[in-house]
C-alpha positions as CSV (number, residue, x, y, z in Angstrom):
1,X,0.1,0.0,-0.2
2,X,3.0,2.3,0.3
3,X,2.4,4.2,3.8
4,X,3.4,7.9,3.4
5,X,3.8,7.8,7.4
6,X,6.9,6.3,8.8
7,X,6.0,3.5,11.6
8,X,7.7,4.2,14.8
9,X,8.2,1.0,16.8
10,X,6.7,2.3,20.2
11,X,3.6,0.7,21.6
12,X,3.4,-2.0,18.8
13,X,2.8,-5.5,19.9
14,X,2.3,-7.0,16.4
15,X,5.8,-8.3,15.2
16,X,5.2,-7.7,11.5
17,X,5.4,-4.1,10.4
18,X,3.6,-4.7,7.1
19,X,0.5,-6.3,9.1
20,X,0.5,-3.3,11.3
21,X,0.8,-0.9,8.3
22,X,-2.0,-2.6,6.7
23,X,-4.5,-1.9,10.1
24,X,-3.2,1.4,10.1
25,X,-3.9,2.2,6.2
26,X,-7.3,0.5,5.9
27,X,-8.9,1.2,9.2
28,X,-7.1,3.9,11.3
29,X,-5.6,6.6,9.2
30,X,-8.5,7.2,6.8
31,X,-11.0,7.8,9.8
32,X,-7.9,9.8,11.7
33,X,-9.0,13.6,11.9
34,X,-6.4,16.0,10.0
35,X,-6.1,18.0,13.7
36,X,-5.1,14.5,15.4
37,X,-2.6,13.9,12.7
38,X,-1.4,17.4,12.9
39,X,-0.9,16.9,16.7
40,X,0.7,13.7,16.1
41,X,3.3,15.7,13.9
42,X,4.1,18.2,16.4
43,X,4.8,15.7,19.0
44,X,7.2,13.7,16.7
45,X,10.2,15.9,17.5
46,X,9.6,15.5,21.2
47,X,12.0,12.7,23.1
48,X,9.3,11.1,24.6
49,X,7.0,10.6,21.5
50,X,6.4,7.2,22.1
51,X,4.2,8.4,25.3
52,X,1.4,9.5,22.5
53,X,-1.6,7.2,22.4
54,X,-1.3,4.8,19.6
55,X,-3.5,5.6,17.0
56,X,-5.2,2.2,16.8
57,X,-6.0,2.4,20.5
58,X,-7.4,5.9,20.1
59,X,-9.7,4.6,17.6
60,X,-11.1,2.2,19.9
61,X,-11.4,4.8,22.7
62,X,-13.5,7.2,20.3
63,X,-15.8,4.0,19.5
64,X,-16.3,3.5,23.2
65,X,-17.0,7.1,24.2
66,X,-19.8,6.7,21.2
67,X,-21.2,3.7,22.6
68,X,-21.6,4.9,26.0
69,X,-22.9,8.5,25.1
70,X,-19.9,10.0,27.2
71,X,-20.3,13.4,27.9
72,X,-18.1,13.7,31.2
73,X,-14.9,12.2,31.3
74,X,-11.6,12.1,33.3
75,X,-8.1,11.6,31.7
76,X,-4.9,11.1,33.9
77,X,-1.9,11.6,32.1
78,X,-2.1,13.9,29.1
79,X,1.4,14.4,27.5
80,X,0.7,16.5,24.3
81,X,-2.9,15.7,24.1
82,X,-3.4,13.2,21.5
83,X,-6.2,11.2,23.5
84,X,-7.5,14.4,24.8
85,X,-8.0,15.9,21.6
86,X,-9.7,12.7,20.3
87,X,-11.9,12.8,23.4
88,X,-12.9,16.4,22.9
89,X,-13.8,15.8,19.3
90,X,-15.8,12.8,20.0
91,X,-18.0,14.0,23.0
92,X,-20.9,16.3,22.6
93,X,-20.5,20.3,22.4
94,X,-21.6,20.5,26.3
95,X,-19.2,17.9,27.1
96,X,-16.6,18.3,29.8
97,X,-12.9,16.4,30.3
98,X,-11.0,16.6,33.6
99,X,-7.4,16.3,32.2
100,X,-4.7,15.9,34.8
101,X,-1.1,16.0,34.2
102,X,2.2,17.0,36.1
103,X,3.7,18.8,33.0
104,X,1.8,21.5,31.5
105,X,4.7,22.2,29.1
106,X,4.0,19.4,27.2
107,X,0.3,19.8,27.2
108,X,0.9,23.3,25.6
109,X,2.8,21.8,22.7
110,X,-0.7,20.3,21.5
111,X,-2.8,23.4,22.7
112,X,-2.8,25.3,19.7
113,X,-4.2,22.6,17.9
114,X,-6.8,21.9,20.3
115,X,-7.8,25.7,20.1
116,X,-7.6,25.6,16.3
117,X,-10.2,22.6,16.9
118,X,-12.4,24.8,18.7
119,X,-12.9,22.3,21.5
120,X,-10.8,24.0,24.4
121,X,-13.8,25.0,26.3
122,X,-14.5,21.4,27.0
123,X,-11.3,20.8,28.6
124,X,-10.4,21.6,32.3
125,X,-6.5,21.1,32.7
126,X,-4.9,20.5,35.8
127,X,-1.3,20.5,36.4
128,X,-0.8,18.3,39.4
129,X,0.0,14.5,40.3
130,X,-3.5,12.8,39.9
131,X,-4.3,11.3,43.3
132,X,-4.6,14.7,45.4
133,X,-6.9,16.0,42.5
134,X,-8.9,12.6,42.7
135,X,-9.3,12.8,46.4
136,X,-10.4,16.7,45.8
137,X,-13.0,15.6,43.5
138,X,-14.3,12.6,46.1
139,X,-14.7,15.2,48.8
140,X,-17.5,16.4,46.9
141,X,-20.5,13.9,46.9
142,X,-21.8,15.0,43.5
143,X,-18.8,13.7,41.8
144,X,-19.4,10.2,42.9
145,X,-20.6,8.1,39.9
146,X,-20.8,11.2,38.0
147,X,-18.1,10.1,35.1
148,X,-19.0,8.2,32.0
149,X,-15.5,7.3,30.9
150,X,-11.8,7.5,32.2
151,X,-8.8,7.1,30.4
152,X,-5.5,6.3,32.5
153,X,-1.9,6.8,31.0
154,X,-0.1,8.2,33.9
155,X,2.6,6.6,36.2
156,X,1.9,2.9,36.1
157,X,3.0,2.4,39.9
158,X,-0.3,4.3,40.8
159,X,-2.6,2.3,38.5
160,X,-4.2,0.2,41.4
161,X,-4.4,3.6,43.4
162,X,-6.1,5.4,40.7
163,X,-8.5,2.2,40.0
164,X,-10.0,2.7,43.5
165,X,-10.5,6.4,43.3
166,X,-12.1,6.1,39.8
167,X,-14.4,3.1,40.6
168,X,-16.2,5.7,42.9
169,X,-16.2,8.5,40.1
170,X,-17.2,6.3,37.3
171,X,-21.0,5.8,36.8
172,X,-22.4,2.2,37.0
173,X,-22.1,1.0,33.4
174,X,-19.1,3.6,32.8
175,X,-15.8,2.4,31.3
176,X,-12.3,2.9,32.3
177,X,-9.5,2.4,29.9
178,X,-6.1,1.8,31.2
179,X,-3.0,2.1,28.6
180,X,0.2,0.2,28.5
181,X,-1.1,-2.9,30.3
182,X,1.2,-5.3,28.1
183,X,4.3,-3.2,28.6
184,X,5.9,-3.8,25.2
185,X,5.1,-7.4,25.6
186,X,7.4,-8.2,28.5
187,X,4.3,-9.4,30.6
188,X,4.8,-12.6,28.7
189,X,8.5,-12.9,28.9
190,X,10.8,-14.5,31.5
191,X,12.0,-11.7,33.9
192,X,15.7,-12.5,33.2
193,X,15.0,-11.5,29.5
194,X,13.5,-8.0,30.3
195,X,15.5,-5.3,29.8
196,X,16.4,-3.7,33.1
197,X,14.8,-0.3,32.6
198,X,11.4,-2.4,31.8
199,X,11.5,-4.8,34.7
200,X,9.7,-2.3,37.2
201,X,6.9,-1.4,34.7
202,X,6.7,-5.2,34.0
203,X,6.0,-6.0,37.6
204,X,3.4,-3.0,38.1
205,X,1.6,-4.4,34.8
206,X,1.7,-8.2,35.9
207,X,0.3,-6.9,39.3
208,X,-2.2,-4.6,38.1
209,X,-3.7,-6.9,35.5
210,X,-4.2,-9.6,38.5
211,X,-5.9,-7.2,40.3
212,X,-8.3,-6.0,37.3
213,X,-9.1,-9.9,36.5
214,X,-10.3,-10.4,40.0
215,X,-12.3,-7.2,40.9
216,X,-15.8,-8.1,41.4
217,X,-16.7,-4.6,40.9
218,X,-16.2,-5.1,37.3
219,X,-18.9,-7.1,35.3
220,X,-16.7,-6.8,31.9
221,X,-13.1,-6.4,31.2
222,X,-11.0,-6.7,28.0
223,X,-7.3,-6.7,27.6
224,X,-7.1,-5.4,23.8
225,X,-3.7,-6.1,22.1
226,X,-3.9,-2.4,20.7
227,X,-0.9,0.0,21.1
228,X,1.2,-1.4,24.1
229,X,-2.0,-3.1,25.5
230,X,-5.0,-1.2,26.5
231,X,-7.3,-2.8,29.3
232,X,-11.2,-1.9,29.1
233,X,-13.5,-2.3,32.4
234,X,-16.9,-1.6,33.0
235,X,-18.2,-0.8,36.3
236,X,-21.0,-3.2,37.6
237,X,-22.1,-1.7,41.0
């Protein structure tokens, strides 16, 4: 097919570049907004470009947002804002996103494109570690069970803590999506074969995946092999 976009090896579990190219070219890229493409290009020069949500995972997120008619969402970990812009473009004009990240500088890389898209009014960006903000939200009873959707792509060591907070904030029937839950495929590798810099993240992912699978408050989960692995959870009660 001759892709015009270079395929960077981040967050890609498929071993065949040709197959991944096919998925992108046949399904993802034809539907990807020009604004999302622009934001992706603006991020490509960043040293941590691989933090960006994989476009195939983003396509699934957009579909889920539509399926649950999401209007009020929360995002932990923003980086330059690919998944944030995708969400803002997908939810209704009066939708609201609480977006939390410790680094406003990276958010501001994508902010001109968010403004260009005309969706900045939907975003409440909070520069902070996520847990204090979640605790603050839970101080107000009206926030409990009020969010339709959450996307988590922040520090992996806190995923379990985020989950406990989000299970109170997400409504019954709401969806939480956790990114990077296959950690480059290392979750299926013997520890001695895992590069030293990936071992801690691998342990966090293994522990979190076990917790999610055993959580009786979730009636459905799915660990989808998109991007770097994205775990979807539906709150049952």
